[in-house]
LUMGU-226827 format. One record per atom (N, C-alpha, C, O): x, y, z. Coordinates in steps of 0.1 Angstrom, whole numbers, padded with zeros to 4 digits, always signed. Example, Ala and Ser with C-alpha at 12.3 -4.5 7.8 and 13.67 -1.06 7.14 Angstrom:
+0132-0057+0078+0123-0045+0078+0132-0033+0078+0142-0033+0085+0128-0022+0071+0137-0011+0071+0129+0000+0079+0134+0011+0080
REM end
This chain:
-0930+0359-0778-0937+0355-0764-0929+0361-0753-0917+0357-0756-0929+0370-0740-0922+0373-0733-0919+0360-0720-0927+0359-0711-0910+0355-0720-0911+0343-0709-0899+0343-0703-0888+0338-0707-0901+0351-0688-0892+0356-0678-0896+0352-0673-0907+0347-0677-0889+0350-0657-0889+0339-0653-0888+0346-0635-0877+0349-0629-0896+0347-0632-0892+0354-0618-0894+0347-0605-0901+0337-0602-0887+0352-0599-0881+0345-0591-0889+0356-0571-0893+0368-0569-0886+0346-0563-0888+0353-0548-0889+0374-0551-0898+0383-0554-0871+0373-0546-0868+0383-0548-0873+0393-0565-0883+0399-0566-0867+0392-0571-0880+0397-0578-0890+0401-0579-0892+0411-0585-0900+0397-0573-0912+0404-0574-0913+0409-0563-0924+0412-0559-0904+0412-0555-0907+0423-0543-0902+0440-0553-0892+0443-0561-0915+0446-0546-0914+0460-0557-0904+0468-0547-0902+0469-0535-0895+0472-0563-0883+0483-0557-0871+0476-0558-0860+0481-0561-0873+0466-0556-0860+0459-0558-0854+0451-0570-0856+0440-0574-0845+0462-0576-0837+0453-0582-0827+0442-0583-0819+0443-0574-0824+0434-0591-0814+0428-0587-0804+0423-0597-0807+0417-0607-0791+0427-0592-0780+0433-0602-0773+0421-0601-0771+0417-0589-0768+0412-0612-0761+0404-0611-0746+0405-0599-0736+0410-0603-0746+0402-0593-0732+0400-0583-0717+0399-0593-0718+0390-0600-0704+0406-0595-0698+0405-0604-0687+0400-0588-0688+0402-0576-0678+0393-0599-0664+0390-0584-0657+0400-0589-0658+0405-0600-0647+0403-0580-0640+0415-0579-0627+0407-0590-0631+0395-0592-0615+0409-0596-0606+0402-0606-0595+0399-0599-0592+0407-0590-0587+0387-0601-0582+0384-0591-0570+0387-0592-0563+0384-0601-0564+0396-0581-0552+0405-0584-0542+0395-0588-0541+0383-0585-0534+0401-0596-0523+0390-0601-0509+0389-0590-0503+0399-0588-0506+0378-0584-0488+0376-0573-0484+0385-0576-0484+0386-0588-0478+0396-0570-0465+0407-0574-0452+0390-0569-0450+0384-0558-0445+0388-0584-0434+0380-0581-0422+0389-0579-0417+0399-0585-0419+0383-0570-0405+0391-0562-0390+0384-0563-0383+0381-0553-0386+0382-0575-0368+0379-0576-0363+0376-0561-0366+0385-0554-0360+0372-0559-0348+0368-0547-0334+0370-0555-0334+0364-0566-0320+0381-0550-0313+0375-0561-0308+0362-0558-0311+0355-0548-0298+0361-0570-0293+0345-0569-0281+0348-0562-0272+0354-0566-0282+0341-0547-0273+0334-0540-0256+0334-0545-0254+0327-0555-0248+0338-0542-0235+0337-0546-0228+0331-0551-0217+0337-0549-0226+0318-0560-0221+0311-0561-0207+0311-0558-0200+0321-0559-0201+0295-0554-0190+0294-0546-0181+0288-0565-0189+0279-0570-0172+0290-0571-0166+0288-0579-0151+0285-0574-0143+0293-0570-0149+0269-0575-0135+0263-0574-0134+0259-0583-0142+0258-0592-0113+0252-0582-0110+0250-0590-0099+0236-0585-0089+0237-0578-0107+0223-0590-0092+0214-0591-0091+0209-0604-0098+0211-0614-0080+0201-0603-0070+0197-0616-0077+0204-0628-0084+0199-0637-0074+0214-0627-0078+0229-0634-0095+0225-0642-0097+0230-0653-0104+0216-0637-0119+0221-0635-0120+0232-0628-0112+0237-0620-0132+0235-0633-0140+0251-0627-0153+0239-0622-0158+0229-0629-0157+0244-0609-0166+0237-0602-0174+0246-0596-0171+0251-0586-0185+0250-0601-0197+0255-0595-0204+0253-0578-0208+0241-0579-0206+0256-0570-0213+0248-0557-0219+0261-0557-0212+0272-0560-0234+0261-0553-0240+0263-0541-0239+0268-0530-0238+0258-0522-0239+0277-0523-0238+0279-0510-0246+0278-0500-0251+0288-0496-0249+0263-0493-0256+0255-0487-0243+0256-0469-0231+0256-0467-0253+0255-0463-0242+0255-0448-0239+0241-0447-0246+0231-0448-0222+0242-0443-0216+0229-0441-0204+0226-0447-0204+0232-0458-0193+0218-0445-0187+0211-0454-0188+0217-0468-0198+0216-0474-0172+0226-0475-0179+0225-0489-0175+0213-0502-0174+0214-0514-0173+0203-0493-0168+0189-0501-0184+0183-0502-0190+0178-0511-0186+0187-0486-0203+0179-0488-0209+0186-0494-0214+0179-0503-0212+0199-0495-0227+0205-0507-0218+0203-0519-0220+0213-0526-0209+0196-0525-0206+0199-0536-0207+0185-0541-0208+0183-0553-0207+0172-0533-0213+0161-0531-0221+0161-0534-0224+0155-0545-0230+0169-0526-0247+0169-0523-0252+0170-0541-0259+0162-0547-0245+0183-0546-0247+0191-0556-0246+0179-0571-0251+0179-0582-0240+0173-0568-0238+0159-0579-0223+0165-0588-0220+0159-0599-0214+0176-0584-0201+0185-0585-0191+0172-0584-0192+0165-0574-0185+0170-0590-0170+0158-0592-0154+0167-0577-0147+0177-0578-0156+0158-0567-0148+0171-0558-0136+0155-0558-0141+0144-0557-0122+0156-0560-0112+0143-0558-0115+0146-0537-0119+0156-0531-0111+0132-0531-0111+0130-0516-0107+0119-0515-0104+0109-0523-0106+0123-0505-0101+0106-0502-0105+0104-0485-0115+0099-0484-0097+0110-0471-0097+0111-0461-0116+0119-0454-0125+0113-0448-0115+0131-0459-0123+0137-0449-0116+0144-0438-0123+0152-0430-0107+0143-0437-0104+0145-0422-0092+0157-0423-0091+0165-0414-0084+0157-0434-0077+0167-0437-0064+0163-0437-0057+0173-0437-0057+0152-0438-0050+0144-0434-0041+0145-0447-0030+0152-0447-0046+0139-0458-0042+0133-0473-0039+0146-0479-0028+0150-0482-0050+0153-0482-0048+0167-0492-0051+0163-0507-0047+0168-0518-0059+0155-0505-0063+0151-0524-0075+0165-0524-0073+0171-0534-0088+0171-0513-0099+0174-0517-0091+0189-0518-0101+0197-0519-0080+0198-0519-0074+0204-0525-0082+0213-0532-0081+0210-0544-0090+0222-0530-0092+0236-0542-0086+0247-0539-0082+0250-0528-0086+0254-0546-0083+0267-0554-0100+0269-0552-0108+0261-0556-0104+0286-0543-0117+0292-0538-0111+0305-0554-0104+0314-0550-0114+0305-0568-0117+0314-0578-0126+0325-0573-0122+0337-0574-0142+0321-0565-0150+0329-0570-0160+0321-0553-0162+0310-0549-0165+0335-0547-0173+0327-0533-0167+0332-0521-0156+0332-0515-0181+0336-0518-0176+0342-0501-0186+0340-0491-0198+0342-0493-0178+0334-0474-0188+0329-0463-0184+0317-0464-0192+0309-0461-0169+0312-0468-0162+0299-0460-0155+0310-0446-0152+0321-0444-0156+0298-0438-0148+0298-0429-0135+0303-0427-0128+0302-0437-0131+0308-0418-0110+0308-0421-0105+0300-0421-0111+0291-0416-0094+0298-0424-0092+0281-0426-0089+0277-0412-0081+0284-0406-0093+0268-0406-0087+0253-0395-0072+0256-0388-0063+0265-0391-0071+0247-0378-0053+0244-0376-0052+0229-0386-0040+0226-0389-0064+0219-0390-0054+0213-0403-0052+0219-0416-0044+0214-0424-0059+0229-0420-0051+0234-0430-0037+0244-0432-0029+0247-0440-0044+0246-0414-0029+0261-0416-0021+0248-0419-0016+0250-0430-0017+0237-0415-0010+0227-0406-0005+0219-0424+0006+0218-0429-0015+0215-0431-0012+0214-0444-0010+0221-0456+0001+0219-0460-0016+0227-0463-0014+0244-0468-0009+0250-0470-0004+0252-0481-0005+0256-0454+0009+0269-0450+0006+0277-0456-0005+0283-0456+0016+0280-0465+0015+0291-0473+0007+0289-0486+0006+0299-0493+0002+0279-0488-0013+0282-0502-0022+0288-0497-0030+0295-0504-0023+0287-0483-0036+0293-0484-0041+0307-0484-0052+0311-0485-0027+0315-0485-0026+0333-0491-0029+0331-0504-0037+0340-0508-0025+0321-0515-0030+0320-0525-0044+0315-0535-0048+0314-0547-0049+0314-0522-0066+0307-0527-0067+0297-0523-0078+0293-0525-0058+0285-0514-0066+0272-0519-0066+0269-0501-0059+0273-0492-0078+0260-0502-0083+0254-0494-0088+0238-0494-0093+0233-0504-0084+0231-0480-0095+0218-0480-0108+0215-0480-0114+0213-0469-0114+0213-0496-0131+0211-0498-0136+0206-0480-0145+0213-0474-0128+0192-0471-0136+0184-0463-0135+0192-0449-0140+0190-0439-0122+0206-0453-0128+0212-0437-0133+0228-0440-0142+0232-0433-0131+0234-0447-0134+0241-0448-0154+0245-0448-0161+0237-0455-0160+0257-0441-0172+0255-0439-0175+0266-0446-0168+0276-0445-0189+0262-0454-0202+0272-0457-0209+0284-0447-0219+0278-0442-0210+0296-0443-0217+0297-0434-0222+0303-0437-0231+0307-0431
REM end
């Protein structure tokens, strides 16, 4: 026995009921941003990778859980002296760094509490 179910729309002559299919959802295109250049510094023989975040180099490292020795945060004690092995985007050495590090600046040394990540 044919148990067809009729609806109001199916009883209109000449009208064909077509089940509408949903268009497939497009797959989102994932674009990967190139990984920002990390800054690699060395202090007391240990290498430290720091993701560049605008602000002081020391603050960025500490916020990321990286251990950098420091004391005064004013650039007078020199405890936070690091050698920049890799990385760009640091400010030019300020007066405090020039006073404390002198010729060591040309060898890549910076005061982490004074060097700004731009």
